[in-house]
C-alpha positions as CSV (number, residue, x, y, z in Angstrom):
1,M,310.3,-55.8,302.6
2,S,307.4,-57.7,300.9
3,R,307.7,-60.0,298.0
4,A,305.1,-59.9,295.3
5,T,303.9,-62.6,292.9
6,V,301.7,-61.5,290.0
7,V,300.0,-64.2,287.8
8,R,298.0,-63.5,284.7
9,Y,296.1,-66.0,282.5
10,T,293.1,-66.4,280.3
11,T,290.7,-69.3,280.8
12,R,288.7,-71.1,278.2
13,P,285.1,-69.6,278.2
14,D,283.5,-72.9,279.1
15,V,285.4,-73.1,282.5
16,T,285.5,-69.4,283.5
17,E,282.7,-69.8,286.1
18,E,284.4,-72.9,287.5
19,N,287.7,-71.0,287.8
20,E,285.9,-68.2,289.7
21,R,284.2,-70.7,292.0
22,L,287.7,-72.1,292.9
23,I,289.1,-68.7,293.5
24,R,286.2,-67.9,295.8
25,G,287.1,-71.1,297.7
26,V,290.6,-69.8,298.3
27,F,289.2,-66.5,299.6
28,A,286.9,-68.4,302.0
29,E,289.8,-70.3,303.4
30,L,291.8,-67.1,303.7
31,E,289.0,-65.5,305.7
32,E,288.9,-68.6,307.9
33,K,292.7,-68.9,308.5
34,A,293.7,-65.2,308.3
35,P,297.4,-65.6,307.8
36,D,299.6,-62.7,309.1
37,G,301.8,-60.8,306.7
38,F,299.9,-61.8,303.6
39,R,297.7,-59.9,301.2
40,Y,296.0,-61.4,298.1
41,M,293.9,-60.0,295.3
42,S,292.3,-61.7,292.4
43,V,290.7,-59.7,289.5
44,R,288.6,-60.9,286.7
45,L,289.2,-58.6,283.8
46,D,286.5,-57.0,281.7
47,D,286.9,-59.5,278.8
48,G,285.3,-62.0,281.2
49,V,287.9,-64.7,280.7
50,S,291.2,-63.2,281.9
51,F,292.4,-63.1,285.5
52,V,295.2,-61.4,287.4
53,H,296.2,-62.6,290.9
54,V,298.5,-60.5,293.1
55,A,300.0,-62.0,296.3
56,L,302.1,-59.9,298.7
57,V,304.1,-61.9,301.3
58,D,306.0,-60.5,304.3
59,G,308.6,-63.2,304.8
60,D,309.8,-66.3,303.0
61,D,306.8,-68.6,302.8
62,N,303.6,-68.1,300.9
63,P,300.8,-69.4,303.1
64,L,298.6,-70.4,300.2
65,S,300.7,-73.4,299.5
66,A,299.3,-75.0,302.6
67,F,295.7,-74.4,301.8
68,A,293.6,-77.3,300.4
69,S,291.5,-74.8,298.4
70,F,294.6,-73.4,296.7
71,R,295.9,-76.9,295.9
72,E,292.6,-77.7,294.3
73,F,292.6,-74.4,292.4
74,V,296.1,-74.9,290.9
75,S,295.8,-78.7,290.4
76,A,294.1,-78.3,287.0
77,I,294.8,-74.7,286.1
78,D,296.6,-75.6,282.9
79,S,293.6,-77.5,281.6
80,R,291.4,-74.4,282.3
81,C,293.7,-72.0,280.6
82,A,293.6,-70.9,277.0
83,E,296.7,-68.7,277.7
84,G,299.2,-68.8,280.6
85,P,299.4,-68.9,283.5
86,T,302.3,-66.5,283.5
87,P,303.8,-65.8,286.9
88,A,306.2,-63.0,287.7
89,N,308.0,-62.3,291.0
90,G,309.3,-59.1,292.3
91,T,309.9,-56.9,295.4
92,V,307.3,-54.4,296.6
93,I,308.6,-50.9,296.5
94,G,305.3,-49.3,297.6
95,N,301.9,-50.6,298.9
96,Y,298.9,-48.5,299.7
97,E,295.8,-49.9,301.3
98,K,292.9,-48.0,302.8
99,S,289.8,-49.8,303.7
100,E,286.5,-48.0,303.8
101,G,285.8,-46.6,307.2
102,T,289.4,-46.4,308.3
């Protein structure tokens, strides 16, 4: 069964674009390394400054912790946040994913 981590936070308006740039760097490294048993999503909410990240891990280790881009992203997250980050862990009881064209 998969484990889930959900993190929500609100950035300061002056660093929101920088935060998004750092997130895009994590996704670029994910595309390059393509770890098995791992799904990740990041959403910028309609208020423009709030973000939600969802990681689903099949197994014990979250591969993001080994990524240089992720270490860079989290290294100063507290200084970019006006609120949070607030992580919550759980167990996945259902997961649906259908890609376009499949």
